[in-house]
Every structure is written in C-alpha cells, then in structure tokens.
N, CA, C, O and CB atoms as a CASP TS submission, in Angstrom:
PFRMAT TS
TARGET T0000
AUTHOR 0000-0000-0000
METHOD Language model
MODEL 1
PARENT N/A
ATOM      1  N   MET     1    -115.776 128.911  57.128  1.00  0.00           N
ATOM      2  CA  MET     1    -116.471 130.144  56.812  1.00  0.00           C
ATOM      3  C   MET     1    -117.885 130.072  57.395  1.00  0.00           C
ATOM      4  O   MET     1    -118.522 129.019  57.385  1.00  0.00           O
ATOM      5  CB  MET     1    -116.507 130.387  55.272  1.00  0.00           C
ATOM      6  N   VAL     2    -118.352 131.192  57.894  1.00  0.00           N
ATOM      7  CA  VAL     2    -119.652 131.268  58.544  1.00  0.00           C
ATOM      8  C   VAL     2    -120.706 131.681  57.511  1.00  0.00           C
ATOM      9  O   VAL     2    -120.524 132.637  56.758  1.00  0.00           O
ATOM     10  CB  VAL     2    -119.620 132.269  59.738  1.00  0.00           C
ATOM     11  N   SER     3    -121.804 130.933  57.501  1.00  0.00           N
ATOM     12  CA  SER     3    -122.870 131.269  56.560  1.00  0.00           C
ATOM     13  C   SER     3    -123.670 132.461  57.082  1.00  0.00           C
ATOM     14  O   SER     3    -123.546 132.833  58.249  1.00  0.00           O
ATOM     15  CB  SER     3    -123.799 130.053  56.328  1.00  0.00           C
ATOM     16  N   ALA     4    -124.469 133.044  56.238  1.00  0.00           N
ATOM     17  CA  ALA     4    -125.284 134.197  56.611  1.00  0.00           C
ATOM     18  C   ALA     4    -126.317 133.819  57.661  1.00  0.00           C
ATOM     19  O   ALA     4    -126.622 134.616  58.549  1.00  0.00           O
ATOM     20  CB  ALA     4    -125.976 134.780  55.380  1.00  0.00           C
ATOM     21  N   ALA     5    -126.857 132.609  57.566  1.00  0.00           N
ATOM     22  CA  ALA     5    -127.850 132.168  58.539  1.00  0.00           C
ATOM     23  C   ALA     5    -127.224 132.000  59.927  1.00  0.00           C
ATOM     24  O   ALA     5    -127.839 132.349  60.935  1.00  0.00           O
ATOM     25  CB  ALA     5    -128.489 130.851  58.082  1.00  0.00           C
ATOM     26  N   GLU     6    -126.012 131.470  59.973  1.00  0.00           N
ATOM     27  CA  GLU     6    -125.335 131.312  61.257  1.00  0.00           C
ATOM     28  C   GLU     6    -124.997 132.667  61.866  1.00  0.00           C
ATOM     29  O   GLU     6    -125.162 132.872  63.068  1.00  0.00           O
ATOM     30  CB  GLU     6    -124.062 130.476  61.091  1.00  0.00           C
ATOM     31  N   ALA     7    -124.527 133.580  61.041  1.00  0.00           N
ATOM     32  CA  ALA     7    -124.198 134.924  61.523  1.00  0.00           C
ATOM     33  C   ALA     7    -125.448 135.632  62.039  1.00  0.00           C
ATOM     34  O   ALA     7    -125.406 136.301  63.072  1.00  0.00           O
ATOM     35  CB  ALA     7    -123.539 135.755  60.403  1.00  0.00           C
ATOM     36  N   ALA     8    -126.551 135.487  61.326  1.00  0.00           N
ATOM     37  CA  ALA     8    -127.804 136.101  61.758  1.00  0.00           C
ATOM     38  C   ALA     8    -128.274 135.505  63.072  1.00  0.00           C
ATOM     39  O   ALA     8    -128.769 136.224  63.939  1.00  0.00           O
ATOM     40  CB  ALA     8    -128.881 135.932  60.690  1.00  0.00           C
ATOM     41  N   ALA     9    -128.124 134.199  63.224  1.00  0.00           N
ATOM     42  CA  ALA     9    -128.535 133.539  64.465  1.00  0.00           C
ATOM     43  C   ALA     9    -127.690 134.023  65.643  1.00  0.00           C
ATOM     44  O   ALA     9    -128.217 134.269  66.728  1.00  0.00           O
ATOM     45  CB  ALA     9    -128.422 132.011  64.324  1.00  0.00           C
ATOM     46  N   VAL    10    -126.398 134.156  65.430  1.00  0.00           N
ATOM     47  CA  VAL    10    -125.514 134.642  66.492  1.00  0.00           C
ATOM     48  C   VAL    10    -125.878 136.076  66.863  1.00  0.00           C
ATOM     49  O   VAL    10    -125.922 136.414  68.046  1.00  0.00           O
ATOM     50  CB  VAL    10    -124.034 134.559  66.052  1.00  0.00           C
ATOM     51  N   LEU    11    -126.136 136.914  65.880  1.00  0.00           N
ATOM     52  CA  LEU    11    -126.516 138.295  66.153  1.00  0.00           C
ATOM     53  C   LEU    11    -127.847 138.381  66.888  1.00  0.00           C
ATOM     54  O   LEU    11    -128.006 139.205  67.788  1.00  0.00           O
ATOM     55  CB  LEU    11    -126.589 139.082  64.858  1.00  0.00           C
ATOM     56  N   LEU    12    -128.800 137.541  66.514  1.00  0.00           N
ATOM     57  CA  LEU    12    -130.082 137.532  67.212  1.00  0.00           C
ATOM     58  C   LEU    12    -129.938 137.101  68.667  1.00  0.00           C
ATOM     59  O   LEU    12    -130.548 137.695  69.556  1.00  0.00           O
ATOM     60  CB  LEU    12    -131.054 136.614  66.499  1.00  0.00           C
ATOM     61  N   VAL    13    -129.141 136.079  68.908  1.00  0.00           N
ATOM     62  CA  VAL    13    -128.924 135.606  70.283  1.00  0.00           C
ATOM     63  C   VAL    13    -128.195 136.682  71.093  1.00  0.00           C
ATOM     64  O   VAL    13    -128.543 136.931  72.247  1.00  0.00           O
ATOM     65  CB  VAL    13    -128.110 134.275  70.289  1.00  0.00           C
ATOM     66  N   ALA    14    -127.193 137.314  70.496  1.00  0.00           N
ATOM     67  CA  ALA    14    -126.462 138.366  71.208  1.00  0.00           C
ATOM     68  C   ALA    14    -127.376 139.552  71.518  1.00  0.00           C
ATOM     69  O   ALA    14    -127.325 140.100  72.619  1.00  0.00           O
ATOM     70  CB  ALA    14    -125.252 138.833  70.379  1.00  0.00           C
ATOM     71  N   GLY    15    -128.198 139.946  70.568  1.00  0.00           N
ATOM     72  CA  GLY    15    -129.135 141.040  70.800  1.00  0.00           C
ATOM     73  C   GLY    15    -130.143 140.710  71.875  1.00  0.00           C
ATOM     74  O   GLY    15    -130.487 141.562  72.693  1.00  0.00           O
ATOM     75  N   TYR    16    -130.615 139.492  71.879  1.00  0.00           N
ATOM     76  CA  TYR    16    -131.553 139.052  72.912  1.00  0.00           C
ATOM     77  C   TYR    16    -130.897 139.089  74.291  1.00  0.00           C
ATOM     78  O   TYR    16    -131.495 139.557  75.260  1.00  0.00           O
ATOM     79  CB  TYR    16    -132.064 137.633  72.606  1.00  0.00           C
ATOM     80  N   ALA    17    -129.658 138.591  74.369  1.00  0.00           N
ATOM     81  CA  ALA    17    -128.951 138.561  75.651  1.00  0.00           C
ATOM     82  C   ALA    17    -128.704 139.973  76.176  1.00  0.00           C
ATOM     83  O   ALA    17    -128.891 140.234  77.364  1.00  0.00           O
ATOM     84  CB  ALA    17    -127.618 137.812  75.508  1.00  0.00           C
ATOM     85  N   ILE    18    -128.290 140.873  75.309  1.00  0.00           N
ATOM     86  CA  ILE    18    -128.063 142.260  75.730  1.00  0.00           C
ATOM     87  C   ILE    18    -129.372 142.904  76.165  1.00  0.00           C
ATOM     88  O   ILE    18    -129.404 143.655  77.140  1.00  0.00           O
ATOM     89  CB  ILE    18    -127.419 143.079  74.591  1.00  0.00           C
ATOM     90  N   GLY    19    -130.437 142.618  75.455  1.00  0.00           N
ATOM     91  CA  GLY    19    -131.739 143.154  75.824  1.00  0.00           C
ATOM     92  C   GLY    19    -132.220 142.644  77.167  1.00  0.00           C
ATOM     93  O   GLY    19    -132.838 143.386  77.931  1.00  0.00           O
ATOM     94  N   ARG    20    -131.942 141.386  77.461  1.00  0.00           N
ATOM     95  CA  ARG    20    -132.354 140.814  78.745  1.00  0.00           C
ATOM     96  C   ARG    20    -131.506 141.360  79.890  1.00  0.00           C
ATOM     97  O   ARG    20    -132.021 141.597  80.982  1.00  0.00           O
ATOM     98  CB  ARG    20    -132.256 139.283  78.705  1.00  0.00           C
ATOM     99  N   LEU    21    -130.220 141.560  79.651  1.00  0.00           N
ATOM    100  CA  LEU    21    -129.336 142.052  80.701  1.00  0.00           C
ATOM    101  C   LEU    21    -129.542 143.543  80.982  1.00  0.00           C
ATOM    102  O   LEU    21    -129.355 143.991  82.113  1.00  0.00           O
ATOM    103  CB  LEU    21    -127.892 141.796  80.318  1.00  0.00           C
ATOM    104  N   ARG    22    -129.917 144.293  79.981  1.00  0.00           N
ATOM    105  CA  ARG    22    -130.140 145.734  80.075  1.00  0.00           C
ATOM    106  C   ARG    22    -128.991 146.448  80.784  1.00  0.00           C
ATOM    107  O   ARG    22    -129.203 147.049  81.837  1.00  0.00           O
ATOM    108  CB  ARG    22    -131.445 146.011  80.805  1.00  0.00           C
ATOM    109  N   PRO    23    -127.779 146.396  80.229  1.00  0.00           N
ATOM    110  CA  PRO    23    -126.637 147.005  80.918  1.00  0.00           C
ATOM    111  C   PRO    23    -126.781 148.515  81.090  1.00  0.00           C
ATOM    112  O   PRO    23    -126.298 149.074  82.075  1.00  0.00           O
ATOM    113  CB  PRO    23    -125.367 146.707  80.161  1.00  0.00           C
ATOM    114  N   TYR    24    -127.434 149.171  80.149  1.00  0.00           N
ATOM    115  CA  TYR    24    -127.616 150.612  80.253  1.00  0.00           C
ATOM    116  C   TYR    24    -128.486 150.957  81.456  1.00  0.00           C
ATOM    117  O   TYR    24    -128.168 151.878  82.208  1.00  0.00           O
ATOM    118  CB  TYR    24    -128.239 151.170  78.969  1.00  0.00           C
ATOM    119  N   ARG    25    -129.577 150.225  81.641  1.00  0.00           N
ATOM    120  CA  ARG    25    -130.482 150.475  82.761  1.00  0.00           C
ATOM    121  C   ARG    25    -129.810 150.126  84.088  1.00  0.00           C
ATOM    122  O   ARG    25    -130.008 150.817  85.087  1.00  0.00           O
ATOM    123  CB  ARG    25    -131.782 149.668  82.593  1.00  0.00           C
ATOM    124  N   THR    26    -129.020 149.058  84.099  1.00  0.00           N
ATOM    125  CA  THR    26    -128.308 148.666  85.306  1.00  0.00           C
ATOM    126  C   THR    26    -127.309 149.742  85.713  1.00  0.00           C
ATOM    127  O   THR    26    -127.200 150.072  86.894  1.00  0.00           O
ATOM    128  CB  THR    26    -127.594 147.329  85.096  1.00  0.00           C
ATOM    129  N   LEU    27    -126.581 150.289  84.746  1.00  0.00           N
ATOM    130  CA  LEU    27    -125.635 151.358  85.026  1.00  0.00           C
ATOM    131  C   LEU    27    -126.360 152.606  85.528  1.00  0.00           C
ATOM    132  O   LEU    27    -125.879 153.272  86.445  1.00  0.00           O
ATOM    133  CB  LEU    27    -124.814 151.685  83.772  1.00  0.00           C
ATOM    134  N   ALA    28    -127.492 152.924  84.948  1.00  0.00           N
ATOM    135  CA  ALA    28    -128.273 154.087  85.390  1.00  0.00           C
ATOM    136  C   ALA    28    -128.766 153.887  86.814  1.00  0.00           C
ATOM    137  O   ALA    28    -128.706 154.814  87.622  1.00  0.00           O
ATOM    138  CB  ALA    28    -129.467 154.335  84.445  1.00  0.00           C
ATOM    139  N   ASP    29    -129.250 152.697  87.135  1.00  0.00           N
ATOM    140  CA  ASP    29    -129.714 152.417  88.494  1.00  0.00           C
ATOM    141  C   ASP    29    -128.575 152.543  89.501  1.00  0.00           C
ATOM    142  O   ASP    29    -128.755 153.108  90.580  1.00  0.00           O
ATOM    143  CB  ASP    29    -130.329 151.015  88.570  1.00  0.00           C
ATOM    144  N   TRP    30    -127.408 152.018  89.149  1.00  0.00           N
ATOM    145  CA  TRP    30    -126.252 152.105  90.029  1.00  0.00           C
ATOM    146  C   TRP    30    -125.850 153.559  90.257  1.00  0.00           C
ATOM    147  O   TRP    30    -125.557 153.951  91.386  1.00  0.00           O
ATOM    148  CB  TRP    30    -125.079 151.316  89.447  1.00  0.00           C
ATOM    149  N   THR    31    -125.835 154.354  89.201  1.00  0.00           N
ATOM    150  CA  THR    31    -125.460 155.763  89.307  1.00  0.00           C
ATOM    151  C   THR    31    -126.425 156.514  90.211  1.00  0.00           C
ATOM    152  O   THR    31    -125.998 157.286  91.070  1.00  0.00           O
ATOM    153  CB  THR    31    -125.421 156.414  87.924  1.00  0.00           C
ATOM    154  N   HIS    32    -127.698 156.301  90.029  1.00  0.00           N
ATOM    155  CA  HIS    32    -128.688 156.982  90.857  1.00  0.00           C
ATOM    156  C   HIS    32    -128.590 156.533  92.312  1.00  0.00           C
ATOM    157  O   HIS    32    -128.785 157.335  93.226  1.00  0.00           O
ATOM    158  CB  HIS    32    -130.099 156.725  90.321  1.00  0.00           C
ATOM    159  N   HIS    33    -128.290 155.265  92.527  1.00  0.00           N
ATOM    160  CA  HIS    33    -128.102 154.774  93.892  1.00  0.00           C
ATOM    161  C   HIS    33    -126.893 155.445  94.536  1.00  0.00           C
ATOM    162  O   HIS    33    -126.947 155.822  95.707  1.00  0.00           O
ATOM    163  CB  HIS    33    -127.931 153.241  93.901  1.00  0.00           C
ATOM    164  N   GLN    34    -125.809 155.598  93.789  1.00  0.00           N
ATOM    165  CA  GLN    34    -124.622 156.258  94.318  1.00  0.00           C
ATOM    166  C   GLN    34    -124.927 157.699  94.708  1.00  0.00           C
ATOM    167  O   GLN    34    -124.435 158.189  95.724  1.00  0.00           O
ATOM    168  CB  GLN    34    -123.487 156.218  93.294  1.00  0.00           C
ATOM    169  N   LEU    35    -125.733 158.373  93.908  1.00  0.00           N
ATOM    170  CA  LEU    35    -126.087 159.758  94.224  1.00  0.00           C
ATOM    171  C   LEU    35    -126.977 159.846  95.460  1.00  0.00           C
ATOM    172  O   LEU    35    -126.813 160.748  96.280  1.00  0.00           O
ATOM    173  CB  LEU    35    -126.788 160.406  93.037  1.00  0.00           C
ATOM    174  N   ARG    36    -127.902 158.928  95.593  1.00  0.00           N
ATOM    175  CA  ARG    36    -128.839 158.977  96.720  1.00  0.00           C
ATOM    176  C   ARG    36    -128.199 158.534  98.025  1.00  0.00           C
ATOM    177  O   ARG    36    -128.347 159.214  99.041  1.00  0.00           O
ATOM    178  CB  ARG    36    -130.045 158.112  96.431  1.00  0.00           C
ATOM    179  N   ALA    37    -127.504 157.429  98.021  1.00  0.00           N
ATOM    180  CA  ALA    37    -127.112 156.791  99.270  1.00  0.00           C
ATOM    181  C   ALA    37    -125.646 156.980  99.653  1.00  0.00           C
ATOM    182  O   ALA    37    -125.308 156.952 100.836  1.00  0.00           O
ATOM    183  CB  ALA    37    -127.404 155.347  99.185  1.00  0.00           C
ATOM    184  N   ARG    38    -124.789 157.169  98.683  1.00  0.00           N
ATOM    185  CA  ARG    38    -123.353 157.127  98.994  1.00  0.00           C
ATOM    186  C   ARG    38    -122.590 158.314  98.445  1.00  0.00           C
ATOM    187  O   ARG    38    -121.446 158.162  98.015  1.00  0.00           O
ATOM    188  CB  ARG    38    -122.750 155.864  98.456  1.00  0.00           C
ATOM    189  N   LEU    39    -123.180 159.465  98.449  1.00  0.00           N
ATOM    190  CA  LEU    39    -122.503 160.635  97.890  1.00  0.00           C
ATOM    191  C   LEU    39    -121.260 160.997  98.691  1.00  0.00           C
ATOM    192  O   LEU    39    -120.308 161.538  98.128  1.00  0.00           O
ATOM    193  CB  LEU    39    -123.456 161.824  97.845  1.00  0.00           C
ATOM    194  N   ASP    40    -121.245 160.712  99.990  1.00  0.00           N
ATOM    195  CA  ASP    40    -120.085 161.038 100.819  1.00  0.00           C
ATOM    196  C   ASP    40    -118.849 160.224 100.436  1.00  0.00           C
ATOM    197  O   ASP    40    -117.729 160.638 100.733  1.00  0.00           O
ATOM    198  CB  ASP    40    -120.415 160.808 102.280  1.00  0.00           C
ATOM    199  N   ARG    41    -119.028 159.101  99.800  1.00  0.00           N
ATOM    200  CA  ARG    41    -117.884 158.285  99.364  1.00  0.00           C
ATOM    201  C   ARG    41    -117.257 158.811  98.086  1.00  0.00           C
ATOM    202  O   ARG    41    -116.189 158.342  97.690  1.00  0.00           O
ATOM    203  CB  ARG    41    -118.315 156.845  99.157  1.00  0.00           C
ATOM    204  N   TRP    42    -117.889 159.768  97.436  1.00  0.00           N
ATOM    205  CA  TRP    42    -117.405 160.312  96.160  1.00  0.00           C
ATOM    206  C   TRP    42    -116.806 161.691  96.365  1.00  0.00           C
ATOM    207  O   TRP    42    -117.159 162.629  95.651  1.00  0.00           O
ATOM    208  CB  TRP    42    -118.544 160.380  95.126  1.00  0.00           C
ATOM    209  N   GLN    43    -115.901 161.829  97.333  1.00  0.00           N
ATOM    210  CA  GLN    43    -115.388 163.146  97.698  1.00  0.00           C
ATOM    211  C   GLN    43    -114.221 163.611  96.844  1.00  0.00           C
ATOM    212  O   GLN    43    -113.974 164.816  96.786  1.00  0.00           O
ATOM    213  CB  GLN    43    -114.975 163.140  99.124  1.00  0.00           C
ATOM    214  N   SER    44    -113.499 162.738  96.188  1.00  0.00           N
ATOM    215  CA  SER    44    -112.369 163.178  95.370  1.00  0.00           C
ATOM    216  C   SER    44    -112.860 163.699  94.022  1.00  0.00           C
ATOM    217  O   SER    44    -113.913 163.290  93.532  1.00  0.00           O
ATOM    218  CB  SER    44    -111.365 162.025  95.166  1.00  0.00           C
ATOM    219  N   THR    45    -112.094 164.594  93.440  1.00  0.00           N
ATOM    220  CA  THR    45    -112.489 165.224  92.182  1.00  0.00           C
ATOM    221  C   THR    45    -112.625 164.229  91.027  1.00  0.00           C
ATOM    222  O   THR    45    -113.605 164.318  90.287  1.00  0.00           O
ATOM    223  CB  THR    45    -111.487 166.286  91.812  1.00  0.00           C
ATOM    224  N   PRO    46    -111.693 163.285  90.833  1.00  0.00           N
ATOM    225  CA  PRO    46    -111.877 162.327  89.726  1.00  0.00           C
ATOM    226  C   PRO    46    -113.125 161.458  89.899  1.00  0.00           C
ATOM    227  O   PRO    46    -113.810 161.149  88.924  1.00  0.00           O
ATOM    228  CB  PRO    46    -110.647 161.429  89.606  1.00  0.00           C
ATOM    229  N   ARG    47    -113.410 161.075  91.110  1.00  0.00           N
ATOM    230  CA  ARG    47    -114.604 160.253  91.344  1.00  0.00           C
ATOM    231  C   ARG    47    -115.874 161.051  91.096  1.00  0.00           C
ATOM    232  O   ARG    47    -116.837 160.532  90.532  1.00  0.00           O
ATOM    233  CB  ARG    47    -114.605 159.701  92.776  1.00  0.00           C
ATOM    234  N   GLN    48    -115.879 162.307  91.515  1.00  0.00           N
ATOM    235  CA  GLN    48    -117.036 163.156  91.255  1.00  0.00           C
ATOM    236  C   GLN    48    -117.219 163.362  89.760  1.00  0.00           C
ATOM    237  O   GLN    48    -118.348 163.364  89.270  1.00  0.00           O
ATOM    238  CB  GLN    48    -116.886 164.508  91.965  1.00  0.00           C
ATOM    239  N   ALA    49    -116.126 163.535  89.030  1.00  0.00           N
ATOM    240  CA  ALA    49    -116.203 163.709  87.577  1.00  0.00           C
ATOM    241  C   ALA    49    -116.739 162.444  86.908  1.00  0.00           C
ATOM    242  O   ALA    49    -117.538 162.519  85.975  1.00  0.00           O
ATOM    243  CB  ALA    49    -114.818 164.068  87.003  1.00  0.00           C
ATOM    244  N   ALA    50    -116.295 161.284  87.388  1.00  0.00           N
ATOM    245  CA  ALA    50    -116.780 160.022  86.820  1.00  0.00           C
ATOM    246  C   ALA    50    -118.268 159.853  87.088  1.00  0.00           C
ATOM    247  O   ALA    50    -119.014 159.441  86.199  1.00  0.00           O
ATOM    248  CB  ALA    50    -115.998 158.828  87.398  1.00  0.00           C
ATOM    249  N   LEU    51    -118.704 160.164  88.290  1.00  0.00           N
ATOM    250  CA  LEU    51    -120.116 160.037  88.632  1.00  0.00           C
ATOM    251  C   LEU    51    -120.962 161.021  87.826  1.00  0.00           C
ATOM    252  O   LEU    51    -122.043 160.671  87.352  1.00  0.00           O
ATOM    253  CB  LEU    51    -120.325 160.264  90.134  1.00  0.00           C
ATOM    254  N   ALA    52    -120.475 162.243  87.672  1.00  0.00           N
ATOM    255  CA  ALA    52    -121.206 163.239  86.881  1.00  0.00           C
ATOM    256  C   ALA    52    -121.309 162.809  85.419  1.00  0.00           C
ATOM    257  O   ALA    52    -122.355 162.989  84.796  1.00  0.00           O
ATOM    258  CB  ALA    52    -120.519 164.612  86.980  1.00  0.00           C
ATOM    259  N   ALA    53    -120.240 162.245  84.868  1.00  0.00           N
ATOM    260  CA  ALA    53    -120.271 161.771  83.479  1.00  0.00           C
ATOM    261  C   ALA    53    -121.264 160.623  83.324  1.00  0.00           C
ATOM    262  O   ALA    53    -122.028 160.589  82.359  1.00  0.00           O
ATOM    263  CB  ALA    53    -118.864 161.321  83.028  1.00  0.00           C
ATOM    264  N   LEU    54    -121.257 159.690  84.264  1.00  0.00           N
ATOM    265  CA  LEU    54    -122.210 158.580  84.199  1.00  0.00           C
ATOM    266  C   LEU    54    -123.643 159.072  84.326  1.00  0.00           C
ATOM    267  O   LEU    54    -124.541 158.565  83.653  1.00  0.00           O
ATOM    268  CB  LEU    54    -121.912 157.560  85.293  1.00  0.00           C
ATOM    269  N   LEU    55    -123.857 160.054  85.185  1.00  0.00           N
ATOM    270  CA  LEU    55    -125.199 160.602  85.332  1.00  0.00           C
ATOM    271  C   LEU    55    -125.657 161.243  84.036  1.00  0.00           C
ATOM    272  O   LEU    55    -126.797 161.041  83.618  1.00  0.00           O
ATOM    273  CB  LEU    55    -125.243 161.619  86.470  1.00  0.00           C
ATOM    274  N   LEU    56    -124.794 162.009  83.397  1.00  0.00           N
ATOM    275  CA  LEU    56    -125.166 162.647  82.127  1.00  0.00           C
ATOM    276  C   LEU    56    -125.429 161.624  81.030  1.00  0.00           C
ATOM    277  O   LEU    56    -126.314 161.818  80.197  1.00  0.00           O
ATOM    278  CB  LEU    56    -124.071 163.605  81.680  1.00  0.00           C
ATOM    279  N   LEU    57    -124.668 160.542  81.027  1.00  0.00           N
ATOM    280  CA  LEU    57    -124.839 159.516  80.003  1.00  0.00           C
ATOM    281  C   LEU    57    -126.113 158.696  80.200  1.00  0.00           C
ATOM    282  O   LEU    57    -126.729 158.252  79.231  1.00  0.00           O
ATOM    283  CB  LEU    57    -123.640 158.597  79.995  1.00  0.00           C
ATOM    284  N   THR    58    -126.501 158.501  81.449  1.00  0.00           N
ATOM    285  CA  THR    58    -127.608 157.593  81.708  1.00  0.00           C
ATOM    286  C   THR    58    -128.913 158.287  82.054  1.00  0.00           C
ATOM    287  O   THR    58    -129.948 157.626  82.141  1.00  0.00           O
ATOM    288  CB  THR    58    -127.243 156.675  82.807  1.00  0.00           C
ATOM    289  N   ASP    59    -128.898 159.589  82.251  1.00  0.00           N
ATOM    290  CA  ASP    59    -130.128 160.302  82.603  1.00  0.00           C
ATOM    291  C   ASP    59    -130.962 160.529  81.352  1.00  0.00           C
ATOM    292  O   ASP    59    -130.514 161.206  80.427  1.00  0.00           O
ATOM    293  CB  ASP    59    -129.808 161.653  83.294  1.00  0.00           C
ATOM    294  N   PRO    60    -132.164 159.976  81.308  1.00  0.00           N
ATOM    295  CA  PRO    60    -132.971 160.083  80.090  1.00  0.00           C
ATOM    296  C   PRO    60    -133.569 161.468  79.851  1.00  0.00           C
ATOM    297  O   PRO    60    -133.954 161.788  78.727  1.00  0.00           O
ATOM    298  CB  PRO    60    -134.075 159.083  80.140  1.00  0.00           C
ATOM    299  N   ALA    61    -133.649 162.277  80.879  1.00  0.00           N
ATOM    300  CA  ALA    61    -134.286 163.597  80.726  1.00  0.00           C
ATOM    301  C   ALA    61    -133.353 164.643  80.183  1.00  0.00           C
ATOM    302  O   ALA    61    -133.753 165.793  80.004  1.00  0.00           O
ATOM    303  CB  ALA    61    -134.827 164.065  82.039  1.00  0.00           C
TER
END
C-alpha cells in the first residue's frame, strides 16, 4: 500500500515533469509551424479538420 507521502511525492514529480516538458506549448508551436510553413501538405479534408481543431484548442486568443 502506498502512503500519502509517497503519493504526494509522485504527484509532485509528475507535475514538475509535465511543467518542464510543456506539451501544450509544444503542440501549439507545432500547429502554428504547420500553418506557416507547410499548409500545402494539409490538402485533404480530414487533415485540414485536424489542423483546425488543434489550432482552436491551442490558440490562446
């Protein structure tokens, strides 16, 4: 059985790791790069829909 202190330590380490990796910001950067540099590669409708969904999810404005 896991004690409360061990669980808290694991949660703190996981939160720190996620904060350092910043997956949300990385995904936003990738999406914006796709829009700027490689829009011609996103010509099919499903790919355009996926890119539009990612843009809406990651655009802070």
